[in-house]
C-alpha positions as CSV (number, residue, x, y, z in Angstrom):
1,X,9.1,90.6,46.6
2,X,5.3,90.7,46.8
3,X,2.9,87.7,47.1
4,X,2.1,87.6,43.4
5,X,5.7,87.6,42.4
6,X,6.4,84.8,44.9
7,X,3.4,82.8,43.6
8,X,4.6,83.2,40.0
9,X,8.1,82.2,41.0
10,X,6.9,79.1,42.8
11,X,4.9,78.1,39.7
12,X,7.9,78.7,37.5
13,X,10.0,76.4,39.7
14,X,7.3,73.7,39.4
15,X,7.4,74.0,35.6
16,X,11.2,73.6,35.6
17,X,10.7,70.3,37.5
18,X,8.5,68.8,34.8
19,X,11.4,67.6,32.6
20,X,10.4,66.6,29.1
21,X,6.7,67.4,29.9
22,X,7.5,71.1,29.9
23,X,8.2,71.1,26.1
24,X,5.1,69.1,25.4
25,X,2.8,71.5,27.4
26,X,4.3,74.9,26.4
27,X,5.2,76.4,23.0
28,X,6.6,79.4,24.8
29,X,7.7,79.8,28.4
30,X,9.6,82.9,29.5
31,X,10.1,83.3,33.3
32,X,11.3,86.9,32.9
33,X,8.2,87.8,31.1
34,X,6.0,86.1,33.7
35,X,7.7,87.8,36.6
36,X,7.4,91.2,34.9
37,X,3.7,90.5,34.4
38,X,3.4,89.5,38.1
39,X,5.0,92.7,39.2
40,X,2.6,94.7,37.0
41,X,-0.4,92.8,38.4
42,X,0.8,93.5,41.9
43,X,0.8,97.2,41.2
44,X,-2.7,97.0,39.7
45,X,-4.1,95.1,42.7
46,X,-2.6,97.7,45.1
47,X,-4.4,100.4,43.2
48,X,-7.6,98.4,42.9
49,X,-8.1,95.6,45.4
50,X,-11.4,94.5,43.9
51,X,-10.0,93.1,40.6
52,X,-11.9,89.8,40.0
53,X,-8.8,87.8,38.8
54,X,-6.2,89.6,40.9
55,X,-3.0,87.5,41.1
56,X,-4.5,84.5,39.2
57,X,-2.1,82.7,36.9
58,X,-3.5,82.0,33.4
59,X,-1.9,79.9,30.7
60,X,-2.8,81.0,27.2
61,X,-3.4,78.6,24.2
62,X,-1.1,79.5,21.4
63,X,-4.0,80.8,19.3
64,X,-4.5,83.9,21.3
65,X,-2.5,87.0,20.3
66,X,-0.3,88.5,22.9
67,X,1.6,91.7,22.1
68,X,5.2,91.0,21.1
69,X,4.8,87.2,20.6
70,X,4.2,85.3,17.5
71,X,1.0,83.2,17.5
72,X,1.9,79.8,16.0
73,X,-1.1,77.5,16.6
74,X,1.6,74.9,17.5
75,X,2.5,74.5,13.8
76,X,5.8,74.7,12.1
77,X,4.0,76.5,9.3
78,X,3.5,79.6,11.5
79,X,6.8,79.7,13.4
80,X,8.1,82.6,11.4
81,X,5.1,84.8,11.8
82,X,5.6,88.4,12.9
83,X,4.9,89.0,16.6
84,X,1.4,90.3,17.4
85,X,1.2,94.0,17.7
86,X,-1.4,93.9,20.5
87,X,-3.2,91.6,22.9
88,X,-6.3,90.0,21.6
89,X,-9.5,91.2,23.3
90,X,-9.8,88.2,25.7
91,X,-6.2,88.5,26.9
92,X,-6.6,92.2,27.3
93,X,-9.7,91.6,29.4
94,X,-8.2,89.0,31.8
95,X,-5.0,91.1,32.2
96,X,-7.2,94.2,33.0
97,X,-9.0,92.0,35.6
98,X,-5.6,91.3,37.3
99,X,-4.6,87.9,35.9
100,X,-0.9,87.1,35.2
101,X,-0.1,85.5,31.8
102,X,1.9,82.3,32.4
103,X,3.2,80.8,29.2
104,X,1.7,79.8,25.9
105,X,0.3,76.3,25.7
106,X,0.6,73.6,23.1
107,X,-2.4,72.2,21.2
108,X,-3.2,69.9,18.3
109,X,-1.9,71.6,15.2
110,X,-4.3,74.5,14.2
111,X,-6.6,73.2,17.0
112,X,-7.8,70.5,14.6
113,X,-8.3,67.4,16.7
114,X,-10.0,66.2,19.9
115,X,-7.3,63.9,21.2
116,X,-4.3,66.3,21.6
117,X,-1.6,64.6,19.5
118,X,1.1,66.9,18.3
119,X,4.1,65.5,16.4
120,X,6.0,68.8,16.5
121,X,6.1,69.3,20.3
122,X,5.3,65.7,21.4
123,X,2.1,64.5,23.0
124,X,1.9,64.7,26.8
125,X,-0.1,62.1,28.8
126,X,-3.0,63.2,31.0
127,X,-2.9,63.9,34.7
128,X,-4.1,60.5,35.6
129,X,-2.2,58.4,33.1
130,X,1.2,59.4,31.5
131,X,0.4,57.0,28.6
132,X,-3.2,58.3,28.1
133,X,-4.2,61.1,25.7
134,X,-4.4,64.6,27.2
135,X,-7.5,65.5,25.2
136,X,-7.5,68.2,22.5
137,X,-7.2,70.5,21.2
138,X,-6.5,72.5,24.3
139,X,-4.1,69.8,25.5
140,X,-1.4,72.0,27.1
141,X,-3.9,74.3,28.7
142,X,-5.7,71.5,30.4
143,X,-2.5,70.1,31.8
144,X,-1.4,73.4,33.2
145,X,-4.5,73.5,35.3
146,X,-4.6,69.8,36.1
147,X,-0.9,70.0,37.3
148,X,-1.8,73.0,39.5
149,X,0.6,75.3,37.6
150,X,-2.0,78.0,37.0
151,X,-5.5,79.0,38.3
152,X,-7.1,78.8,34.9
153,X,-6.4,78.3,31.2
154,X,-7.7,80.1,28.1
155,X,-8.8,77.5,25.5
156,X,-10.9,77.4,22.4
157,X,-13.7,75.0,21.5
158,X,-14.6,74.3,17.8
159,X,-15.8,70.7,18.3
160,X,-15.1,70.1,22.0
161,X,-11.5,71.4,22.5
162,X,-12.2,72.9,25.9
163,X,-14.6,70.2,27.3
164,X,-12.6,67.2,26.1
165,X,-9.3,68.0,28.0
166,X,-11.4,69.1,30.9
167,X,-13.3,65.8,31.0
168,X,-10.1,63.7,30.7
169,X,-8.2,65.7,33.4
170,X,-11.0,66.2,36.0
171,X,-11.5,69.9,35.3
172,X,-14.4,72.3,34.7
173,X,-14.4,73.5,31.0
174,X,-17.0,75.9,29.7
175,X,-17.8,76.5,26.0
176,X,-19.8,79.8,26.1
177,X,-22.3,80.8,23.4
178,X,-20.2,81.5,20.4
179,X,-21.3,85.0,19.8
180,X,-21.0,86.3,23.4
181,X,-17.1,86.2,23.6
182,X,-14.9,88.3,21.3
183,X,-12.8,86.2,18.9
184,X,-10.9,89.2,17.7
185,X,-7.1,88.4,17.7
186,X,-7.6,84.7,18.1
187,X,-6.2,82.6,15.3
188,X,-9.3,80.8,13.6
189,X,-10.0,77.3,12.6
190,X,-13.6,77.6,11.6
191,X,-15.3,80.9,12.6
192,X,-18.8,79.5,12.4
193,X,-17.8,77.2,15.3
194,X,-14.8,78.6,17.2
195,X,-15.5,79.7,20.8
196,X,-13.0,81.0,23.4
197,X,-13.6,79.8,27.0
198,X,-12.0,78.9,30.3
199,X,-10.7,75.7,31.9
200,X,-10.4,75.7,35.7
201,X,-10.1,73.4,38.7
202,X,-13.3,74.8,40.3
203,X,-16.6,76.0,39.0
204,X,-16.6,79.5,40.5
205,X,-13.2,80.3,38.9
206,X,-14.6,79.2,35.5
207,X,-17.7,81.4,36.0
208,X,-15.6,84.5,37.1
209,X,-13.4,84.1,34.0
210,X,-16.5,83.9,31.8
211,X,-17.8,87.1,33.5
212,X,-14.6,88.9,32.7
213,X,-14.5,87.6,29.1
214,X,-18.1,88.7,28.4
215,X,-18.7,91.6,30.8
216,X,-21.8,89.8,32.0
217,X,-22.4,89.0,35.6
218,X,-23.8,85.5,36.4
219,X,-25.7,86.2,39.6
220,X,-26.5,83.1,41.6
221,X,-30.2,82.2,41.2
222,X,-32.3,80.6,44.0
223,X,-32.1,76.8,44.0
224,X,-35.1,75.1,42.4
225,X,-36.3,71.8,41.0
226,X,-35.1,71.8,37.4
227,X,-36.5,70.1,34.4
228,X,-33.5,68.4,32.9
229,X,-33.5,66.9,29.4
230,X,-31.9,63.5,29.0
231,X,-31.4,62.4,25.4
232,X,-32.9,59.1,24.4
233,X,-30.4,58.6,21.5
234,X,-27.3,60.0,19.8
235,X,-25.5,61.3,22.9
236,X,-26.2,58.0,24.8
237,X,-25.6,55.5,22.0
238,X,-22.7,53.1,22.3
239,X,-21.3,54.3,25.6
240,X,-18.6,52.2,27.1
241,X,-19.5,50.3,30.3
242,X,-17.9,52.7,32.8
243,X,-19.5,55.8,31.1
244,X,-22.9,54.1,30.9
245,X,-22.9,53.1,34.6
246,X,-21.6,56.6,35.7
247,X,-24.3,58.4,33.7
248,X,-27.1,56.1,35.1
249,X,-25.8,56.8,38.6
250,X,-25.7,60.6,37.9
251,X,-29.3,60.5,36.6
252,X,-30.5,58.6,39.7
253,X,-28.7,61.1,42.0
254,X,-30.4,64.1,40.2
255,X,-33.8,62.5,40.5
256,X,-33.3,61.8,44.2
257,X,-32.2,65.4,44.7
258,X,-35.7,66.5,43.4
259,X,-35.0,67.3,39.8
260,X,-37.3,66.1,37.1
261,X,-35.6,64.2,34.3
262,X,-37.4,64.5,30.9
263,X,-36.6,62.3,27.9
264,X,-35.8,64.4,24.8
265,X,-35.3,63.1,21.3
266,X,-32.1,64.5,19.8
267,X,-31.3,61.7,17.4
268,X,-31.6,64.2,14.5
269,X,-28.3,65.9,15.7
270,X,-26.4,62.6,15.5
271,X,-27.9,61.9,12.1
272,X,-26.4,65.1,10.8
273,X,-23.0,64.9,12.4
274,X,-21.3,64.9,9.0
275,X,-22.2,68.6,8.7
276,X,-19.5,69.4,11.4
277,X,-16.9,67.6,9.4
278,X,-17.9,69.3,6.2
279,X,-18.2,72.8,7.5
280,X,-15.1,72.9,9.7
281,X,-13.0,71.4,6.9
282,X,-14.4,73.9,4.4
283,X,-13.6,76.9,6.6
284,X,-10.2,75.5,7.6
285,X,-9.4,74.9,3.9
286,X,-10.2,78.5,3.1
287,X,-7.6,79.6,5.7
288,X,-4.8,77.2,4.6
289,X,-5.5,76.7,0.9
290,X,-2.3,78.6,-0.1
291,X,-0.2,76.5,2.3
292,X,-1.2,73.0,1.5
293,X,2.0,72.2,-0.4
294,X,4.1,73.4,2.4
295,X,2.0,71.5,4.9
296,X,2.8,68.3,3.0
297,X,6.4,68.7,4.3
298,X,6.0,70.5,7.7
299,X,2.4,69.7,8.8
300,X,0.8,67.0,10.8
301,X,-0.4,64.6,8.1
302,X,-3.5,63.8,10.2
303,X,-4.5,67.4,10.3
304,X,-3.7,68.0,6.6
305,X,-6.0,65.0,5.7
306,X,-8.8,66.6,7.6
307,X,-8.3,70.0,5.9
308,X,-8.1,68.3,2.4
309,X,-11.5,66.6,3.0
310,X,-13.0,69.9,1.8
311,X,-11.6,69.2,-1.7
312,X,-14.1,66.4,-2.0
313,X,-17.1,68.7,-1.5
314,X,-19.0,70.7,-4.2
315,X,-20.2,74.3,-3.9
316,X,-23.8,73.0,-3.9
317,X,-23.1,70.6,-1.1
318,X,-21.7,73.4,1.0
319,X,-24.6,75.7,0.4
320,X,-26.9,72.9,1.4
321,X,-24.8,72.1,4.5
322,X,-25.0,75.6,5.9
323,X,-28.8,75.7,5.3
324,X,-29.2,72.3,6.9
325,X,-27.1,73.4,10.0
326,X,-29.5,76.4,10.4
327,X,-32.4,73.9,10.4
328,X,-30.7,71.6,13.0
329,X,-30.1,74.6,15.3
330,X,-33.8,75.5,15.1
331,X,-34.8,71.9,15.8
332,X,-32.5,71.7,18.8
333,X,-33.9,75.0,20.2
334,X,-37.4,73.6,19.8
335,X,-36.6,70.3,21.4
336,X,-35.1,72.2,24.4
337,X,-38.1,74.5,24.8
338,X,-39.7,72.6,27.7
339,X,-36.6,71.9,29.8
340,X,-34.1,74.1,31.6
341,X,-30.9,72.3,30.5
342,X,-29.9,69.0,29.0
343,X,-27.3,66.6,30.3
344,X,-25.1,63.9,28.6
345,X,-21.8,62.2,29.2
346,X,-19.1,64.6,28.0
347,X,-17.3,61.6,26.3
348,X,-18.8,58.3,25.2
349,X,-15.7,56.4,26.4
350,X,-12.8,56.7,28.8
351,X,-9.6,58.3,27.5
352,X,-7.7,55.8,25.3
353,X,-3.9,55.5,25.3
354,X,-1.7,57.7,23.1
355,X,-0.4,54.6,21.2
356,X,-4.0,53.4,20.6
357,X,-4.9,56.7,19.0
358,X,-1.8,56.8,16.9
359,X,-2.8,53.4,15.5
360,X,-6.5,54.2,14.9
361,X,-6.7,58.0,14.7
362,X,-9.8,58.6,12.6
363,X,-12.0,56.3,14.7
364,X,-10.8,57.4,18.2
365,X,-10.6,61.1,17.3
366,X,-14.2,60.9,16.1
367,X,-15.2,59.1,19.3
368,X,-13.6,61.7,21.6
369,X,-15.3,64.5,19.6
370,X,-18.7,62.9,19.3
371,X,-20.8,64.2,22.1
372,X,-19.1,67.6,22.4
373,X,-19.3,68.3,18.7
374,X,-23.0,67.5,18.6
375,X,-23.4,70.7,20.7
376,X,-21.1,72.8,18.5
377,X,-23.3,71.7,15.5
378,X,-26.4,73.1,17.2
379,X,-24.5,76.3,18.4
380,X,-25.2,75.5,22.0
381,X,-23.4,76.6,25.2
382,X,-22.1,73.8,27.4
383,X,-20.0,73.0,30.5
384,X,-18.2,69.8,31.4
385,X,-17.9,69.2,35.1
386,X,-16.1,66.4,36.9
387,X,-18.1,63.9,38.9
388,X,-16.3,61.9,41.6
389,X,-17.2,58.2,41.5
390,X,-16.7,56.1,44.6
391,X,-13.9,53.6,44.2
392,X,-12.5,55.2,41.1
393,X,-9.4,57.4,40.8
394,X,-10.5,59.0,37.5
395,X,-13.7,61.1,37.8
396,X,-16.6,60.8,35.4
397,X,-17.5,63.9,33.3
398,X,-21.0,65.3,32.9
399,X,-22.0,67.8,30.2
400,X,-24.7,70.4,30.9
401,X,-26.0,72.3,27.9
402,X,-28.6,74.7,26.6
403,X,-29.3,76.7,23.4
404,X,-27.1,79.6,22.3
405,X,-27.5,82.6,24.7
406,X,-28.5,80.5,27.8
407,X,-25.0,80.7,29.4
408,X,-26.3,82.0,32.7
409,X,-28.9,79.2,32.9
410,X,-26.2,76.5,32.2
411,X,-23.8,78.0,34.8
412,X,-26.5,78.3,37.4
413,X,-27.6,74.7,36.7
414,X,-24.0,73.6,37.2
415,X,-24.0,75.5,40.5
416,X,-26.9,73.3,41.6
417,X,-25.6,70.0,40.2
418,X,-21.9,70.3,41.1
419,X,-22.3,70.1,45.0
420,X,-24.3,66.8,44.6
421,X,-21.2,65.1,43.3
422,X,-18.5,66.7,45.5
C-alpha cells in the first residue's frame, strides 16, 4: 500500500473509534469508497507530483453533489433523492488537485441554523466540550477537522455556517466572496447569500483550498502597517465578558505591532439585520414550498418555523428588502473605503451548551449568527482565525473582513495577523 492509502486507512480507524460521535458527524461514511479514492489520488500524484492538495483528506458537507451519492442536506425529506450524476464543480476541483474525499458530513437541516442542532442524526458536542454546541451549520465538517480526521472540510456559509463552527472549534474558516466560487451542484438554502468555502487547522491550507476552488493565486504580499477598521457599534455591542476582554487584548496587540486601528461606524448594518431573516426565509421558502406539509411530520420544527416566517411577508415588503440590502452593501463598501480590512469578534459570546440552546433556540441561535451574518448581509468576504489566550484552553476567535472581491486582501491580512497570536 502507498502512503496515501495508509493515511486514509489510519483516519478510517480513528473514525471507527469515535463510537456514537461517528453517526452525529457523518451522514455517509464508506471506507471502501475512501480507499478507492486514495488509490486514485496516489496514481494522480505519481503522474503529477505538484498537485496542490495531493493526499489531503477532505470531508464534504452533505450539500455538495458527489457522483453516485444522494445529497440529503441532513434531512429526512431528501433521503430518497436520486444519486447525483456528477460531482459539483468544487468537489471536481479539489479532487483534480489531489484531495481524497473522506465521508459526507452532517449539518443543521438544510443548513438553516448557526448552532448545529440536528434531531435526525443527533447533535455532537464541540472539540473542547462534549456538552457544548458544535456550531452550525457546518457542524460535522468542523468536527472532522478539529478531531484531526481530515486536512480540511468543505462547508457553506449563508449566515456564518463556516465561521461559527471554526470559531467554536479553534479552526480557520473562510467565507469567500459569494460570486468568486462556483455554487453549481451545491444544494441551496438562499442563493443570494450561500457561499462555499474551506475549514482547516492552519491558515495556509485554507488559502490553498481557496486557490483551488477559485483558480486564483493568493501571492503573499510584503508585510506593511495596515489600517484596520474597528466597529464602534453593532459588532461590538453586548459582548460577553470573555469575548470583550479578548477583543480588547487583540486590538492592543495589533496596535503594538504597528498597525493603525481606525474606528468605523457600522451601526447601520445591525439596524438592518432583519433583512437577513426576511431574505433567507423568502428564498428557502421558494425551495421548500411544496414540501411544507411533509416537513410538519419529518422535518426539524425549528427549521420549519424559520422557513414559514416567509409567509408573514408581503410581496412589497420583499421588493423593498432586496432594494434596502443593495443600499446597505453600498454603505458598507463606502465605510470601508479608507481601511484595508475590518476586525470584529467572530461570536459575541462563548459557545453555549446544547441543552441551553434546546431550551432557548431562537435567542441563542440569533446570538451565534449575529456578527457573522452582518457580513453576509453586506456581501463581504471574511475569515475567522483562532487566537490563543494565555491561561485559557479555548481560543478566542477573530474575524477579518472586507468588501466583496477583496479576498486576497483579507487572506494576506490574516497572514500578517495570525503569527502575532501563535
